[in-house]
C-alpha positions as a printed Julia matrix, in Angstrom:
117×3 Matrix{Float64}:
 -25.57   47.69    5.14
 -22.48   45.58    5.9
 -19.72   45.65    3.27
 -18.71   42.23    1.89
 -15.56   40.66    3.32
 -12.45   40.91    1.16
 -11.68   37.68   -0.74
  -8.35   37.18    1.07
  -9.36   37.77    4.64
  -7.55   36.13    7.55
 -10.52   33.82    8.13
 -10.63   32.53    4.55
  -6.85   31.92    4.47
  -7.03   30.07    7.8
  -9.95   27.96    6.55
  -8.03   27.16    3.36
  -4.9    26.16    5.34
  -6.91   23.92    7.68
  -8.67   22.26    4.75
  -5.34   21.63    3.02
  -3.85   20.17    6.22
  -6.88   17.89    6.62
  -6.55   16.59    3.04
  -2.82   15.94    3.48
  -3.46   14.15    6.79
  -6.1    11.99    5.11
  -3.72   11.05    2.29
  -1.0    10.12    4.78
  -3.42    8.06    6.88
  -4.71    6.12    3.87
  -1.16    5.41    2.64
  -0.17    4.21    6.13
  -3.19    1.86    6.27
  -2.44    0.5     2.79
   1.18   -0.08    3.75
   0.14   -1.93    6.92
  -2.42   -4.06    5.08
  -0.02   -4.67    2.18
  -2.82   -3.96   -0.3
  -0.64   -1.84   -2.53
   2.2    -4.36   -2.61
   2.96   -6.16   -5.85
   3.71   -9.8    -5.13
   4.63  -10.88   -8.63
   2.9   -12.96  -11.25
   5.8   -14.38  -13.23
   8.51  -16.88  -12.4
   9.56  -14.98   -9.26
   6.95  -14.1    -6.63
   6.64  -13.44   -2.9
   4.56  -16.22   -1.38
   4.45  -15.1     2.24
   6.3   -12.89    4.7
   6.64  -12.51    8.46
   7.61   -9.26   10.17
  10.23   -9.77   12.88
  10.63   -6.11   13.78
   9.88   -2.68   12.4
  12.35   -3.11    9.51
  13.19   -6.81    9.57
  11.22   -9.65    8.03
  11.52  -13.16    6.66
  10.21  -13.63    3.12
   9.31  -16.86    1.35
  10.0   -16.4    -2.38
   9.0   -18.71   -5.21
  11.58  -18.95   -7.98
  10.28  -21.19  -10.74
   9.3   -24.44   -9.05
  11.48  -24.0    -5.94
  11.09  -21.86   -2.85
  13.76  -19.81   -1.07
  13.61  -18.32    2.41
  15.37  -14.94    2.68
  15.86  -12.35    5.41
  15.27   -8.67    4.66
  16.53   -5.98    7.01
  18.3    -2.67    7.22
  21.59   -4.39    6.45
  20.27   -5.74    3.16
  18.98   -9.09    1.97
  20.39  -12.37    3.27
  19.65  -15.73    1.72
  18.65  -18.02    4.59
  17.95  -21.34    2.92
  16.48  -22.93   -0.18
  13.68  -25.3     0.81
  14.0   -28.96   -0.19
  10.24  -29.49   -0.05
   7.99  -26.55   -0.95
   5.69  -25.2     1.74
   2.05  -25.34    0.73
   0.34  -22.03    1.39
  -3.43  -21.95    1.5
  -5.03  -20.73   -1.69
  -5.41  -16.93   -1.73
  -8.88  -17.46   -3.2
  -9.91  -19.06    0.11
  -9.27  -15.86    2.02
 -10.34  -13.05   -0.26
  -8.49   -9.79    0.12
 -10.28   -6.75    1.49
 -10.47   -5.18   -1.96
 -12.16   -8.28   -3.4
 -14.67   -8.43   -0.56
 -15.44   -4.73   -0.95
 -15.9    -5.16   -4.7
 -18.3    -8.08   -4.11
 -20.23   -6.05   -1.54
 -20.6    -3.17   -3.98
 -21.96   -5.53   -6.66
 -24.75   -6.93   -4.42
 -28.2    -6.69   -5.95
 -30.55   -4.19   -4.41
 -27.85   -1.57   -3.88
 -28.51    1.79   -5.44
 -25.42    3.6    -6.74
């Protein structure tokens, strides 16, 4: 008869460490994807909101901000925020409802009839 392995054997500790590393890697990968897709970003719902943005480099971008009824173009970089110009005529951005976000499309897919939970 073979005696049972001790609860804290080298194999079980190694398996636990590898499982923990895999979970941490998964969390980091999901956060990186969300950051890239800007799904977790809050764009604002009040009088001040980010309308659109364009990445110019790894840490530099141009951001179109709505302030009340006017729009302002600003530059964001490692040196801080620089006001580029207020726009005399607002830029019309296509309606976000026209291009549903990934989360909305996934939610609609999950609600399809005939799917079993």
